[in-house]
N, C-alpha and C positions, 0 to 999 in steps of 0.2 A: 354757214348758217349755225347758230348757237343750239348745242341740244338740249332738250328738255331734260329736267330730273328723272321724268317718267320712261324717259327712252333708255335708263340704264337698268330697268327694270326687265326682267327675263322675258323673251319675244313669246313664251308660252303662257306666260301669266298675262301680258297684254292682249293675248287671244281668246282667253275668254269671255264669253258672252254670260253675266250675271243671272243666276237664277232670278226668275219672276214670280213672287207670290200671287195667289188668287187676290183679286181686288176686296179690301177691307168694306165692310158695311160703311164706315165713318169717311170713308173715300169717296164713295158714290153718293152719300147724303151731302157731301160739300160740293161735288161737281152737279148733280141734279136738283138738289133742296128738297129731296124726298126722305122720309121717313120711313116708311112702311116697306122696309127690304127683308127679303130673305137671302141667305146665302148660302149655296150648294155649290162651292168652288173647291174648296181645300179639304174636302174627306174627314169634316169633322162631327164628330158623334152629337147627331140633332136631340139628344137626351141630356145633352149636358155632361157634366163629369163624375164619375163615381160619389155617392153618398158619401161614404168611408172616407175616398180621398180627400174630400173637400174639408172634413171634420178634421183629418189629422194635417192636413194643411193651415186651418185655423189654429191649431195649438201648436205648429210646430213655429209659428210668426214669434212667438213669445222668447224664442232663442235667435233669432234674427243679428244679434250685436255677435254672435261667436260663428266662426268659421264651419262649414258643415266637416262631416267626416270623409276624409278626401279619400279615404278607401271605400267609402259607403257599405259598412262591414254589414247592417241590420237591413238594407235591402238584398244585399246578395246573400244573406243568411235566408231569406222569403224565397228568394230565386233558386235556390239551393234546393230548398223542400219542395217545390213547384215542379221544378224541371228534373230532381235528380242528377245535377252537375256537383262537379266539385268547385268550389269558391275561386281555386286558382283558375277556373275555366271561364269565369265571368269579366268580362271588361263593361264598366258603365259610359253613358255618353252621354251630352247636352242634347237628347232627342237621337233616334236611331241615325242621323244625317253625320252628326258628330262622330258615332263610332263607324260610319263607313269612310268618313274622311281618316279616322284612325288607320284603318287597315291599308286604306293609300300611302298614307305617310309612312309607314312601318316598312312596305314591300315593294313601292315602287319608286322609281326614279327614269333621270334620262336615259333613254337606251333601253329600257322596259317597254313591256306592252301590256295591256288588259284587253278582256273580249267581253263586250254585253252585245244585247241584241238591238234591231232598229225597234222604236217603241219603247224601249225600257227606259228607266225612270232619268230623269235629267240629271240627277247629281251625280251617277256614276260617270259620265264626260267630264263633267266640273272637277270632279277629285283624282282625276285622272290626269288631265291637263294641267293642272296646279302643281302635279308631281313632275312635269316635263316628259312623262311616259307617251307613248302611244298608244291610240284608241283602234282595234280591230272592232269594226260594228259589223255584226251578221246580219243577213235578211230576216224578217219574220215570216214566220209560219203562221197562218190564220191568224194574225195581229199578235201572236204571241212569240215565246221563246223556239226556236229550231233547235232544239238541245244537240242532235247530230251534227248540224251545222257548225255549231258553236265548237263541240270537241273537236272537229277537224280545224278550225280556225288557229286552235292555239299552235303556235310556234315556239320558236327556242327563246325567244324573249320574252314571252308571256309568262307574268306572275302572278295575275288574278284571272278572275271569271266572275262577272256578278250576274246574278240570275235573281229575279223578282218574282216573288209566287206567295200571293198572285200578283202579277203585274199591274204596274200602274204607268200608263191610264188606261190599259185597255182590260183589266180586270180577269186576263186568261188565266188559267191555273193548270201546271204539269202535277200529277200523280206522283206519291213516293216514290213508287216502283219505277217511274221515268228518271225521276231526281236520282236515286240508287246507281240506275243504270248508267247516268251521267256521270257520276261520280267514280266508278269504275272504268269509264273509258279517258278520264282527264289525268295526266302525269300528275304523281304524289308530289310530286316539287312544286306544281302550280294551287295557288290557294282558289276555292270557289266558296264565293261569300255567297250564301242565300237569304236574301231580303224577306223575311215574312212580316213587315208592318202590318198586314192584314189578316193573320193568319186567325186570330181571335173571331173573324166574320164567316169562317170556312162551316158548310154544314157539318153535324156531326160526322157523316159519313166520310167526309174528306179530312177530316181534322185528324191530324198526326204530332207526335212529338219530335218533330225533325232534329231537334237539340241532340237527341239518344244517338243520332247518328257519327254524332263526331267523335264517339269512341270508336267506331268503325272506319271513318275518315278521317284520318290526323288533319288532313288538307283542308277540312270545313269548318267555315265559319258560319255561323249563324246569327244575323240580327234580328232586332224586334224592338217594338216602341210602345211607349204607354200613351201614345198621343189619339190613337184611334178610338178602337174599341173601350178602353178606358177613360177617355174624354180628358186627357191631361195637357192637349195642345199646347196649352199657353204656358206649362210647367217644363216642358221640354225634358222628357226623360227617353232614353235609350239602352239597349244593352247587347251585349253579343256574346254567345258563346263559342269558346273555340279551345284548342288543346292549351296546355297549360304554357308552352313555350312559345306559342302566337300570343297569346294573352298576353303575356309577359313583354313581348315587344311591342305591342299596341298600348300598354298602358306606359311604355317609357316616352311615349311620344304625346301621351295624354296630358292636358293642361291640371296643374292642381285645382281641387277644388271644382273640376268642370260641372259637377251637380251640386244646384245649392240644397241646402238644409231643408227648405219647404217642399222641392222636388222630390227629396229622397223619401221624406215621411208621407207624402201623399200618394207616389208610388207602392210604397210597401204596404200601404192599408187598402189600396184600390186592388193589389194584385190578388186579395183573398173575397173581393166583393163578386162571388160566384151568380149573386140574385141579379145586380145591375147589370154584369156582362151578358147572360142567356135573357135579358129582356132586350138588350141592345142588339143581339144576333137575331131575335125574333122578328124586332120593328125592322130590322134592315131585311133579312128576309123577306118579309110582306112588302115591303116597298121597292125591293127588286122587281116583285112580280106586278105592283101595281103600274111601275115604269114601263116595264117589257108591255104589258096589254095595251098601254097609253100610247106606245111607239107603235104599235100594230096597228091600233086604229087610225092612227095619222098616216100608216104607209111607209115609216122612217126603219132604216136598216139598223141595226145595234149590234153592239158586240156583247153577247152573254157574260155575265161577269159573277164572280165569287168572291168581290170585294165588297167595300160601301159605296159604290159609286159605279154608275155603268155609261159606256161612251156611245153617242148615238151620232149618225150620218145626218145631217141637216142641209148639205149643200152650201150654201152661201154662207158660212159658217160666221165671219165676221159681223155680217149685216144682221144675222139672227140674234147673235151675243148681243149685239147694241141693241135690239129690238126689246130684249129679255132686261136689259139694264134699265131702258125707260119704264119699265112694267115693277119696277124694283126687284128683280130676279137676278141673281147673279151665279151665273156658273163659268164654268173653265174652256175658253177656246184651246185646243191643243195641236194646233198648226207646226207649234215647234216641236212638236215630236212626230213630225211626217204626218200628221193626219189633218190635213188644210179643211176638210169637209166635216168633221167631227166636233161636239163639243162634249167635254167630259161634265155630268151631273151627280153631284153626292146626293146620296139616299137622306131624304129629310123624313120628316114625320109625314102621317098619313095626310094632315092637312097643307103642309109644303110643298109634299108631291104634285097633289090635285092643282095647287095656285101654281106650280111650274107649268104643268100640262095644259091647263089652260092657256097660260102665257103664251107658252109654246104655240099650241093652235093658233092664238091669235097673230101671232107674228108671222107665222108661215103663212097665213091667209094673204097677208099683206105683200107677201114677198111676188113677185112677178114671176119668177121660174125658179123651180129648184132642183 
């Protein structure tokens, strides 16, 4: 039998299940022929983008005939001032997903291993498998990370441990004290990647500068994104804070010009848009409370969240998801996260949250059993 060209790809590549993003509005329009659609599936900012970021992006369009600054100097300078870290400690990426892949490419290989939790972000197994490394998945604790179990799971082959805080898709959160205790329990030759994509949504009492911990723990890498609270998901900008020698290795596998000039300008301007950031946080906090109250009225179990989404148990999640689509409401099924009875719902504007809850009530009323 003649072998296919694809048979020569490494088996660990052929074994990867591609990441499936949230359904786009345009796709639902084509499928159902409807136009009044709200998307609460991909944890985007319902207020849109930072006005300062938009203004800077428009101005940067004048220079798109030239390659961007491959080092991202101006954005790194802004991050240095914001975070109090050295320029040599920063790595820029095409979204934080890109940064996570850079960590994996720099430190994983066939025969190595990485630890992450059940119900953790699906990009972790993707980047681990793409390097041929072995995944060690620990059981979740109350839908979140069991940090004690994760520390115990580290073996002689382990090179990376991934921790999302808050976690996607469950919204669970580990305190700074818990993170520090975990870092003390992990061998110093094992990198701990702390994924803080949703950190800007944390209430002030929980908000801490974990990036400062990099000085005390040389094996810590903190990753963040401009896609969520800053509203720049379409421009794809993320970054990591790490010890200079770790950042240097990540930059060696980084593609030249991986962040475009429009994105660099927008991210730099958005970083200082504290008014927009605080308004986004407040709208999100109020929206979380409204959704929680709505779920309680409907008698639904939900996972308390500190991110900009909330995950709710609806029973026949696939049927409920389809019912919501027919009503022009896009949410996210999370069966692929080992949560087959749950849907993840992005916090929207007050009007969007109300529309979702009404649609959900209508769909549940039609279900014969929950």
